[in-house]
N, C-alpha and C positions, 0 to 999 in steps of 0.2 A: 250228528250235530251235538256239540258240547256246550253246556251253559255254566259259566262261572261268575265270579264277582268282578265288577268294574263298572265305571259309568262313562268316563270321558272317552271320546273317539277322536282320533287325529285325521286330518285330511290326507296324511301320508299313508294311510292304510290302502293297499292295492288289492283288488279282488284276485283270487287265484287264477281265474281264466284270462286275466290280462298279463301281457308280458311284463317283465321287470322294467321299471322306468329307466330311461337313459340317464336321468339326473334328478336331483332335488334342488329346487330353487327357493329362496326367500325373498319376499318383496321388500324393496328398500325405498321406493317412491310410488306414490299414488296421488295423482292430481288431475282435475278436470281440464279439458281442452276447450270446452264450450262454456258459455255464460250460464249461470245458475237459472236464469229466467228462460233459457232456451228449452224447447220441447224435447230435445235430445240431450243425453248425457254421454259424452265421449270422453274416455279416460286415457291417460298415459301411465303405463305401469313400467317400473324398472325392477328387475330381479337380479340377484347375485347367486352364483353357484355356491351351494353348501356341501356338495359332494364333488367329485372330480369335474373339471372343466371340460365340457364337450365342445369339440370343434364344429362350428356351423358356418354356413355361408349366407350372404345376402340372398333373399328370395326364398329361403327355407321357411318351413312351417313348424310352429310349436303346438303340440297337443298337451292340453292341461286336464288333469282329473280333478274336478271340483269336489267340494264337500256339500252335503245337504244342509239346508237351513235348520239350525237347532230347534226352532219353533215347530217346524214340520216333523222333525224326528220325535219331539216330545208328544205331539198330537198323535202320531202313528203309534207310539208306545202305549199311550193311554187308550186309543181305540182298540188295539189288539190285546189289551189287558196283560201287558208284559211288565216284568219287574225292571224298573229303570236302573237298578244297580247290577243287572246281569250283563255279562259279556258273552255274546253268542258267537261261536266259531262254527263255520260251515265248511264241511269237507266235500269238495266236488266229486261227483262220480266220474269214472272214466267215460270218455266220449263214446266208446263202442257199446257201452251198456245203455246208452240213451236212445230212445226211439222218437224220432222227430218226423211228424207228418208235414211235409212241405206244402201240402194242399190246404192246410187249415189256416184260415184267416187269423192273424196274430191278435186281433181285437176280440175274436170269439172265445178263445181259450179261457182267459181269466173270468170273463162274464159267465161262461157256461159252468165253470167250476164253482163260482160264487153261488149260482142258483141251487146247487146241492146242499149248501150250508145255510141257506135262508130259511128261517123258521116262520116268518110271516108269509101267509099264502099269497097275498097280493104282490109282495116283493119277489117271491119265487117265480110267479107267473110273468112279471115284467122282465126279469133277468132271462128267463127261458125264451121269451119273445125276442129279446135283443140278440140272443144266440142263434135264433132260427133264420133261415133264408129270407123269410118274410120281414123280419125285423132289421135286416142289414142296413137299410137306408136310415132308419130311426136311430140305430146304434151309431152310425157315422155322425148324425146330427148331434147326438148326446155326447159322444166321446171325443171324436176327432176335431170337430169344429170348435168345441169348447176347450179342447186340450185338457180334459179333466185328469187329475192325478188319481192314483190308486186310493189315496186317503179320501179324496172327495167322493169317489164312487162308494167307498165304504160308509161314509157319512150319509150318503143318499139312501143306502140300504142298511139301516142300523141293525136289522135282525140277522145279518150275515155274521156268523161266528166261525170263521175259518181258522183251523190250527195254523200256528205260525210256520210249521214245517212246510205247509202248502204254499204260503206266501213266498217263501224263499225260492221255491221252484218256479213259481209263476211270474214273479216280478223281475224284469230284466235288470242287470246291474247298471250302475251309472256309466255313461259313455264319456269318452274323452271329447273335449271340444278343441277344434283346430283354429289357430290364429296365425296370420302372416306376421313374421318377425319384422319389427320396424327399427332395427339397429344393425350396425356393422361390427363384426368382431374385431376389425382393425381399429375402430374407434373406441370400442368397449370390450377389451379382451376377456373380462371376467363377468360380463353382464349380458342379459337379454332384455330387450324392450318390446312391449306390445302396445298397440293402439286399439282400444276396444270400445265399441258402441254398447252401452249398457242397455240391453234389450228390454222393452216393455211394450205391451199392447193391450187392447180391450177386445174381449170376445164378442160374438154376436149378442150374447145375453148380458153384456156389460160387466163381465168379470174382469178384474185387473189381473194381468199376467206379467211375469218377469222371467227373463232368461236366467236359468239356474247358474251357469258358470260366470257370465258377465256380472250378474248381481253379487255373487259371492266374492269375486275378485274386487269389485268396487267397495265391498264392505270391509275388506281387510285393512288392518292398521299395520303399517310397516314396523311399528314398535313391538308387535306381537311375536315376530319371528316364526310365523307358520311355515312349515316345510311343505312345498307343493311338488307332487310327482309330475314329471313332464317327459315327453318323448319328442325327438327331433325328426323331421321328415323333409324330403325334397318336395318343393312345391312345383308350380307350373311356370315359374319365372327364373330361368337359369341365370347365374351371375355373369354379367357381360365383362369382357376384358376391357381395360381402360382405354384401349385404342379404338373401341367401337363407338361410333356416334349413336346417340339414343334419342328417340322421341317417346316420351313417357306421358301417359294419361291416367291420372288417379284421383277422381273426384271422391269426396267424403273420406271414409276410412280406407278407400282404395289407395290413398297416398301412403299408407303404412309401409309397404315394402320399399317404396321409392325414397322414403326417408333414409333407410339403410343404404340404398344405392348412392345417394348424395353424400352421406357420411363417408362411405368407402372411397368415393372419388376424391373427396376433400383430402383424405389421408394420402392417397396415391399421388395427388398433385404435388405433394411436398418433395417427392423424389423423382417424378417422371412426368411426361406430358400426357394429358388426358384429352380424349375426344369431346366434342361439344355435346351438351345435354339440353334438350328442350323439355320442359315439364309443364303440363296443363293440369291445374287443380280446379275443383268446383265445389261449391257449397251453397247454402241458401242465403246467408247474410254475412257481409264482411265483419260486422261487429259481434256476431253471435257464435258462428261455428267455423271460423277461418282457422282450421287445425294447423298448428305449428307455424303460425304466421311469421313470428320473428325468425324462426329457423330458415324458412324459404327466402325471406327477404335478405337475411344476412349473407346467404350463399349466392344472392343475385347481385351483390355489390363487391367492390374492391377485388376484382379478379377472382371471385368465387366460382364454384363449379357451374352455377346457373347464370353467371354474368355474361353480358354481351361481349365483353372483352375476351372471354374464353370461347366465344362462338355459341354460347348457350342462351337460355331465356326461361323466365318463369311467368306464366300467365294464369290468372285466376278469374273464374266465372262465378258471379254471385247471382243466383237465379231469381231471388225475390227482392232485390234492392231497386228494382225499376218496374214500371208497369208491364213491360214485355220480358218474359223469362229468357235468361241467357245461360246457356249450358257450355260444357267444355267443347262441344263440336263447333259452336259459334266462334269461340276463341281460336280454335284450330283454323277455321276459314279465314280469320283475320291475319293469320300468320302463314297463309297458303304458300307464298314464295319461299319462306325460310324452311318450311317442312319439305317442300319439293327439293330444294337444294341439298338438304341433309340426306334425303332418300337417294339422291343421285350419288352421294358420297358413300353409300353403303350402310346407312343407318338401320338399326333394328328398332322395332316398335314394341312397346310394352304397355299393356292395358290391365288395370285392376279396379275392382269395385263391384257395384250391384249388378246382378245378372238379369235385371228386368229389361230395360230398353237401352241402357248406356252402351254396352259393347257393340250392338248392331248399329246404333246411331253414330258411333265413332268410326265404324267400318265404312258406313255410307259417306261420312265426311272425308275420309281418305280417298275413296273412289272419286268423289267430286273434285278434290284437290289435284289428284294425279291427272284426271281428264282435263281439267282447266289449264294446269301449268304445262302439260306436255302437248296439249292440242290433240290428243288421241281420243277416240270414242270411248264411251263409258265401259263397253265390253272389254276393251283392252286394259282399262284401269283395273277391272275386276280380275282379269287374268294375271296382271302384274302383282296384285296383292296375294293371289293364290300362290304365285311363285315364291313370294317372300315367306309365306307360311311353310311351304315345302323346304325352303332353305333354312328353316329354323330362325327366322328373323321377325316373326310376328307372334307374340306371346300374349295370352289372355288368362288371367286368373279372376274368376267372378264367383260371387256367392249370393245366395238368396237371403 
């Protein structure tokens, strides 16, 4: 470890153990898609390549390496008695020289080591208890349920004076965060767009928490020209050929990849015939979180990709705008005949969004639609959908 002078750190610094970024991007647009009064803050981000342009496809995933909050960094520096004007360079050891016990609980290791450096006896005993088999449940309640940061643990045990060299070895590096790309390279050859829910929640002990990467992205000012390291990966939604009919279900931010699908088909429609696309979107309120409202409606009119003139359709479910909740599966049932007709024409199904109940509820809706429209028993509908999956025509990308 070498220490020299410097203070500012850029988000473009990449840890040695991470592979080299595919590209660096700079943000050029950052605006909310939800009303300011709404409980959720969903943002639209647009980025331009500042390094070489990477070829990507609709349905791909972008991984972003975020930067830590400057306030958290300053607090950590102060807590660890570090010189804020120092630049610390860490040289990783070769992997063959590292000894990793795969049986050790990852929560136990930092806590156990901290106990060795606690000078207050009651703090040492508490940390030792947390690291013991008997304290495992209490450690889970203390650490995992509250999602405490290393800084918060250190503040809870002020007598712990651990050498910084130990922290470097114990604290894991920042992880990349993955997002579905919400743009088409045909429509935006030098750009990448993301649709991001700025994550926030309250812990059981009423601590306010924020997602590191989404909050950091939302805080960026496009005028700052911050360079962001990114990686491109294949997702679970392969790009469909323009001749393939589509039935698409994307409630909430699950609509993100399908914005790219529609953009791509809109460009393709200028030079060739495209197959019909049915798109089902869902949110809580039409006036609060109808993401990309103008975009969907514009493509639903004037021979657009989602227009009935092109054999398509756009259907939105607003779950909280009436006494009885309405979800995407209810809108699917209303379009039962159209869905069945497209399936008979060889349509593929794409589903994206929350991994809680939505994917299974959508699957059940398809089973009911197929059984109803074909007159076949439910078991036959289940087998029919399984054959679609095996044929690569039923795709789901869900996240928690």
